[in-house]
N, C-alpha and C positions, 0 to 999 in steps of 0.2 A: 504494500500500500504506500504510494508516494505521498509524502507529507501527512500520513495517517488517513488519507482519503482512499476508500476502496475504489478500484477501477471498475469498469462496467461488469466484467465477468465476476469479480468478487462481490459486487453489490447484488447481482442476480443470484449468485450462490447463497447469499445471506437470506434473500427472499424465499428461495426454495428450502433452505435449512429450517426456516421458521414456519414452513408450511403455508405460505401465501398461495391462495388458489390461482390456477393458471390464468384466469381472466384478469386478476389483479396484476399479475406479472406482465400480461399483454398491455394493460392500461399504463403501467408505470414505464414500460419501454417506449410506448407512443408519446407519453408526456416527456420523457427524457430526450427523445429525438427532436421534438418541437422546442424544448427548453434549450438544448445545445445549439440548435439552429438560430434561435433568438439571441442567445448569448454571443455567438460568433458574429452575427450582424451588428449587435451593439458594440462589440469590441472593435469592429471595422469602422465604426462611427466615433471611436475614441473613448467609449465608456469603459472604465476599468472593471472587468468582470473576471472572476475565477471560474473558467469554463469547467474545470475538473470538479469543483464543488457543485456547480449547477447539475452536472451529469449524475454525480453520486447522490445528491439530494433528491433529484427528480426520480431516480430509480428506487430510492428508499422511502419516498414520501408517504407511501401507503403501507409501510411495514406493519402498522397496527391493525391492518385488515386481516392479518394472520389470526387475530383473536376476536375482533369485533367489527361489525359493519355499520356502525352508527357514526355520528360526528365525533364520538369519543375516540375514534381510531387515531386521531392526532396526538392525544395525550398518551394513549396506550403505546403508540409507535415510538414516541419520545422516550418513554420509560424503558422499552425494549432496547432502543438504540443506546441509551445511557448504560444499561446493564451489561451490554456487550462491548462497551468501551469505544463507541464511535465518537469522532470529534464533535465538539460543541456546535460548530457551524451546521453540521448535518442534523443534529438534534433540533436546533432552532428551525431549520427548514421543515422538518417533520411536524413540529409543534405548531408552526405558523401558517401552513399552506391552506388550511380549510377555508372555503368561502371568501377568499381574498382577505381573510382575517376574521377573528372573533373578538368582539370588544370585551373589556373587563366586566361590564354588566352582563353580557351574554355568557361569558365564562363562569361567572358566579352563579347564574341561573342554571347552568349545566352541572354545577358542583365540581368544577375543575379547580385545581390548585391555583392560588393567586400567582399570576405570571403575565407576560406579554404574549398574546396570541395573534398579533397582526404582523405581517411581513415588514421587516425594517430594512435589511440590506438588499442590494440590487439582486443578489443571487436568490434570496428568499422570494422576492417579488417575481422574478422570472419563473421560478418553479410554480408558484401559486397561479400566475397568469397562464402558463402552459397547461396546468391541471384544469383550469376553467375552459380551455379551448379543446379539451379531449373528452369526448363522450364515449365511454367504454374504451375503444382503441382507435376511434376515428376523429379526425379534426373537424370541428364545427365552428361556425361564426360565433363570436362572443355573445351575440344577441340571443342565441339559443339558451345559454346559461342564464342570462338576465331575465328572459321571459319566464323560464322555469321558476326562478326565485320569486318573481312577481306573482305568478299563479299560486305559489305557496304562501303568499302574503309576507314574504321576507324582503320588504322594500329596502330596508337599510343595507342588507347583504347585497341586494341587486345593485344598489348605488355604489357600494364598495367595489364590486366587480367592475362596474362601468369606470370608476375612477382609476382602478389598477390598469385596466385596458388602455385608457386614455394616456396614462403615464408611460406605459411601455411603448405604445404605438408612436407617441410623440418623440420619445428617445430614438425610435427607429427612423424618425423623419417622415412618418406617415400621418395622415389625418385621422384623428380618433373617430 
């Protein structure tokens, strides 16, 4: 592991070892492909991005789905990652990728430990963005995720997804 970060094969092996279902591994692989593509484009525009961290974090972002299939997979995945000694930046990606972030109030309502659950670093934001753009293992327009959240009356989450999309696309030099 270079600089403590698992490479692609090591990350996939960790998912298999923790018995992540095949469809979760397909999803994380698709998220990683889009996340790395996005990170590479951002890097070419002069944005400082650790592409290796993006790839490892994207592959492992749903590690918690080896145990639960609720929103709690973020906290469970971070606990698993910590218990096996993964680097803190990967743990933060796992913890902060859900729904373009979970507010402190939402985390409290979910019974999560007091912590920050919104993406802070560019790497965390890229993985969260890519996750919102992948439905199962297919790329979809961001509007699909926004409309889904709105139908579930999760208007604040829909707005966070929109803001994250706008931030990433503007960094890419595209219109949000």
